[in-house]
N, C-alpha and C positions, 0 to 999 in steps of 0.2 A: 334537948329536943332534936328529933331527927328532921333533917331537911326534906321537904317534899320534892317530887319530880318537877323539873322545869318543863313548861309547856313548849312543845316544838311546833314551829310553823308548818303549815301544809305545803307540800311540794306541788307546784303548779305545772301542769302539762301544757306545753305550747300548742294551742289550737291554730287552725288555719286563719282564724280572724286575727289573732295576735300577730301571726307572721305577716299578714297582709299590711297591718298597721305599721310594722317596722319597715316594710319594703315600699311604703307609700311615696317617699321622696324620690323624684327623678332628677337626673342631671339635665339642666337646661343649657342648651348650646347658645353662646352669644351671637352666632352667625345668623340665627333665625329669630331675632328679637322682634316681638310684636309691637308695632307702633300705630297710633291712631292715624286715620287718613286725613289729608289736608286737601280740601277742595278749592283752594285759592287759584288765582290765575296761573296757568302753566304748571299746575301741580298734578294731583291724581286725576284720573279719568272721571268725569261727571257721571252721575247716575242717570239711567234712562228715565225720561219723563213722558207723560202722555201729552202730545202736542196737537191733538185733534181740534181743540178750540181755536188754535191759531192758523188753521188751514183756510185758504181762500176757497170757500164752498160755492158751488153753482147757486144761482138765484132760486131755482125751484126747490132746492133742498132747504135753503134758508126759510122759504115760505112754509114748508112742511113743519119745520121746528116751531116757527111762530104760531102756527095753527094749533099744534100739539100743546104748547105751553099756555096759550090763551084759554084753552078748554079746561086744563087741569087747575089753573089758578083763578 
């Protein structure tokens, strides 16, 4: 019996997508390691907060707010 031809695999052409997948890994420098922020005492700078409620407001402004909130509620 004669032997049949062996099936040959298709040759793949490298596309830009395949090349990008191979180049995907980047070298990470240990000098610029990302660390989580620590907001403990004398650590990272605290975030800015809205401190308007803690301001000592003049009496007439306090009355305006009281009037406004009493009408809405």
